[in-house]
N, C-alpha and C positions, 0 to 999 in steps of 0.2 A: 499557448504553454506558460506555465507560472516560476519562472525562476527563483522569484523571492516571494515569502509568505504574503508581503504587502499588495503584491500583484493580486492575491486572491481577494482580497478585500477591496481594492480598488475596482476590480472586474465586477465581481459578484453584489457589492454594496455601494458602490459609487462614491467611495473616500479614499483617501489616499492615508496609509498607516504606518508612521516612519516604524516601522518595524523591518531593519534589513538582514532578517534572516534566511539564508538560502534554503529552498526547498529540498534540494539534492541533500543537505546537510540535516534537517529536520527528519526526513525519512530514515536516514543513517541511524538517527538519535532513536526514532521508533523501534528500528529494526534492533538495535542493540537491547531497549527495554524489553521488547517481546522475546528474544532469545534468553536475558537473563531470568526473566520469569518461567519459561519452559524449564529453564535449566535446574531452577531452584525446585521445581515440583517435583522433576526426575529424580533428582539427588535425594529428596525426601522420600521418596518411594524406594528408592534402592537402600537407602539407610533402614528403613524399615522393615526391609526384606531380608537385611543381613549381608546384602551383596557389598556394601561400602563400609569401611570402618568411620567410626566418629574422629573428629579432629578436637586437636586442645585448642581451647581460645581463651584468651586473656579478657576478664571480665571484673567490674566493680561490683561489690557489695555497697550495703545502704550506708555503710561508714566510709565509704569511698576506697578501701582497701582493694589491693588489686589479687587476682586468684585464677589460677587455670581452669578450665571446665571443657567437660568433654560434650561436643554437640554434634547435631548431623552436618556432614561437610555441604549442605546448600547454604551455609555462610559464608563460605569460600566462592560463592557464585557471582559476587559483584566484582572481587578481585580479577576473577577469572575474565569476566566480560572487558573490565580496565584493561588489563593486559590484551586482550582481544583487539580493543579500539586503537590502542595505541602501536602496537607492534603490527597491528593489519596495514596500518596507513602508512609508517614506514617501510614494511615488505612491499606495499603499493607501489610505492614511491622509488623504492630501490630497482623495482620491478621495469618500472617505468623508464629510469634513467638508462637501462639497458637498451630498451627499446627504441627509445630516443637518445640514443647515444651522440651522435651528431649535432643534434640540437643543444644536448645537455651540456656538450663542450662548448659550443658558441654561446651560451648564457647560463651558466651554471644555477645561478641565484635566481632567473628569473622561472626557469623550469623547478626548481625547487620550490618556491612559494606559490605557483601557479595551482590551482584548485584542481586543475587536469591530471588525468594520469593514475587513478586511484585503480589498479590492475589488480583482481578479485585473488588471482593464483599466487602473485607475490606476497600479498596480504595472509591468504591462507597458511602458505609455508613458515612464514616469519612469525605470526601469531601461535603457531602450532607448536614450533619449538620452543617459545618462551612459556606458552600454557603447559606443554608437558613437562619441562624443568620444575615447574612451580609446583603442578600436582603429586610428582613423585617425591617432592620434598616436603610435602605435607603429609605422604605417607597413605595416597590416594590410588588404588591401582588405575594405570592408565588406559588400559582397556574401556574399563565401566565410564570413566570420564569421557573419552571419546563416545562410548554410545551415548551417555547423557547428553551431551551437546548437538547429536546428529539432527534429530527435528527442529530445533530451534535454528541450527545453523544454515538448513536449506532455505526456511522461512526467510529468516533475516536477508537473506541474499536477495529473494525474491522480492521483499519489502524495498531492499536499497533499489531494485531496478525501478519502482514506482516513482523514487527521488530522480532516477535518470531520464524518465518519461518526462516529468513537470519540469525540469531544467531543459529539456531538449539538447543534450550534451555531445549529440551526434553517433551515440550508441545505437543508431537504427539500423535497418535492414535496407537491402536494396530498394529500388525504385518500384513502384506498382501501380497499376491500372485499376481504376473503379470499375473498368468494362468488364474485368474480369473476377470481379467480386460476387461470392455465393451469395443469392437473393436473401438468404438468413441472417447474415451477418451485418452487424452494422458499419457504417462506412469508416468510422475513425478507427475500427479494429485493422483494417485492410490496407488504407491509404491516409499516412496523417503527413501533412506539410508543417508541421512544429514552429507555428510562428511565436514569435520572441525568444527563439531560443539563443542559448549561450556561446555558439560556437565562434562566431566572429571575433575581430579585435575589440580587446576591452568590452566583451560580452555584448557586442552588438550583433543582432539576427543578421542571419545568412539565408538566401535563399536554397531550399531544401533539395530542389532539383540539381540545379545547379553545380552546387556543393558535390552532390554525389556522382554527378556526370564526371566533373573534373577529377574528382577522386578515382572514379574506375579508371578514366583514360592514364593515370598516373600509374596504375595497378597493373594495367594492360589489360583491362576488361575493354569490350566491344564499345566503338565510340557513342552507338544507339541504343546502350543499355536502358535509357530511361526514354528512350521514344513512346510520345503518347502517355506519359506518366501523369498522375495527378498528386504521386506524394510517394514514401516510403512505406516499408512496413513498420510498425511500431513493436519492433521486436521486445521492447523492455516488458510490454503487457503480457506478450505471450509466456515471456519467462516469468512473470509473476504468477501467472495461471499455473503454469506446470509447475512451478516449486511449491505453491501452496496445496496443491494435490498430494504431489510425492511428502511434502511434511507431514500431512495428513497420512501416508501412509504409513511412514516411519512411526508416527505416535501411536497407531494402532499393534505396530510390530515390537513396540518397545520392552515387551513383557516377554520376550522370544527365551525358549529354556538352553539357549547355545550358549558358548564360551563368551567371554568379554571382548568387545571388538567385531562382533558379528554384525549388529545395527551400522556400526561406523562403515562396515565394509559395503552393506548395502547401498549408504549414503554414498558411498566413492564411486557404485554404478549408477546409480540414479544421477549423480551431477554429471558423470564425464557422458552418459549418454543426451542428456539434457541440452550441454552447452555442445557436444558434437553437431547436433541436429539443427540448433538455432544459426550456428556457423555456416549452414549452407545457404541463408538467405540474409547473409551480412556482406560485408565490401571490407575483407582483411588480405593484408598481402600472404601469398603462399610462399610458405618455407621450403617445404620438401613434399615430393610426390603430389603437389596440388594439393596440400593440406595447411592451412592457417597455423600460427602458433599454439593459439587456443585448442584447435581439434588435436594436435600432436600431444599436449598435457592431458587433454579430455581421454586420449587413449592409454595415457599412463596412469591416469586415476581409475580407468576402467579394470587394466590389468591388476593394479594393486587392489582393486575391489576384489577379484577373481580370487588372487591370492590367499586375500584376506578371508574369505569365505571358505576355502579349501582349509583353512587351519583353524576355523573357529566354529564350523558346523557340525559340532559333537556336543553333546548333552552335558552342560556345564555341573560341576560336583554341588549337592547341595550343600546350603551354608551348614554349619555347626549346630546341634541343638543345643539349646540352653541346658545347664546342668539342672537335674532334678534336683529338688529339695531334698534336703536328709530326712528321715522318717522322724516324726515326733516320738520321744522317749516315751516307754509304757509306764503306765500311772503305777507306784508302790502298790504291791501285795499284802494286804495285812495279815499276818500272822498269829496265831493264839501263844497268849503268855505262857 
C-alpha cells in the first residue's frame, strides 16, 4: 500500500521524495475535479437545451467596470463542488461522532482532528442540504441540478475508494482464501494483505488477518472466520469498478425525456443496491434485523429512489420555443402621380 504519494516514488523509482501528501487525500481531490468537470459539461448541455435558465454573474469589462452578465449555470460548478467538499467533510465527521460517541466523548479533539471517519452518507446528506439551498437561491431548478450531479457523484465515490485502497484504511472486506479464488481472477483482487496500511496507532501498519479476526470476535462473528485465510477482500476495488460502470450507465441515460429528478432517482437506486451488496462481505456491526447501519441507509435510499421514479417517470414539458421574429415590413408600392 502507498499511504503517501512519496511512497510511490520510493517503491517505483528508488528514492525518497519529501512530498507528504496522503494518497487518500489526493484521490479525493481527483474525485472532486472529475465530478466538477462532468457537472460543468452537463449543465452546459442542459442550458443549450433550454432545461435550465441562465444565471447572473458579475464580470469586469476592459475598463475594469463591473457589470452583471447572463451565463450558463456551469459557472457555478466550482462553487457547488466547494460546498460539496466542505460540507461533505463536516457531515462525514458529524456522522462519525455519533457512530463513535463513546470515543468522541473521551477524546473529542483527537477524534475531530483524526483523518479517519469520513463517512460517505453523512457527507452526502449535509452537502446535499447546502447545495440545495445555494442552487435554489441562484434560481436553478433543484431537480435539474440533482440530475446533473448524478453521474459525477457516483464516479467520484468510486475514485475516493481507490484512495481508501492505497491507504489501506480498514475499509476492506472479510478474510478470504486464495484456495477459493476463481482461476481467471488475479490474486490481488481476491485476497489482499494491505502492507503499510494506516490502521495502527500513529499510522503504523497492522497485520490484516489478526486485525480482522479480533474485530470479528468483538462483533460476535465466529472465532475461526479467518481460518486458512491469506488476506481480505479488497472491497474498495470492487466498489470502484461497479461505480465506474454505474456512472457510465447514468451518463448514457442523462438525456432522458422524463421530469427533472428522474436520473437522480436512478442514482439512488444504483447506490443503494451497490452499498447494500458490498456490505455482505464486510465486517460492520449489526444494528437491527442482522443489517448494518450502511445497509439500513441503503434501503432508505433505494426506497427514496423508487418514490422518485414514481413521481418523475412522466415526459417533461417541452421547453418554450423562442418567439418567432416579426415579419419584415413590405416595401412601399409606387403609385402613379
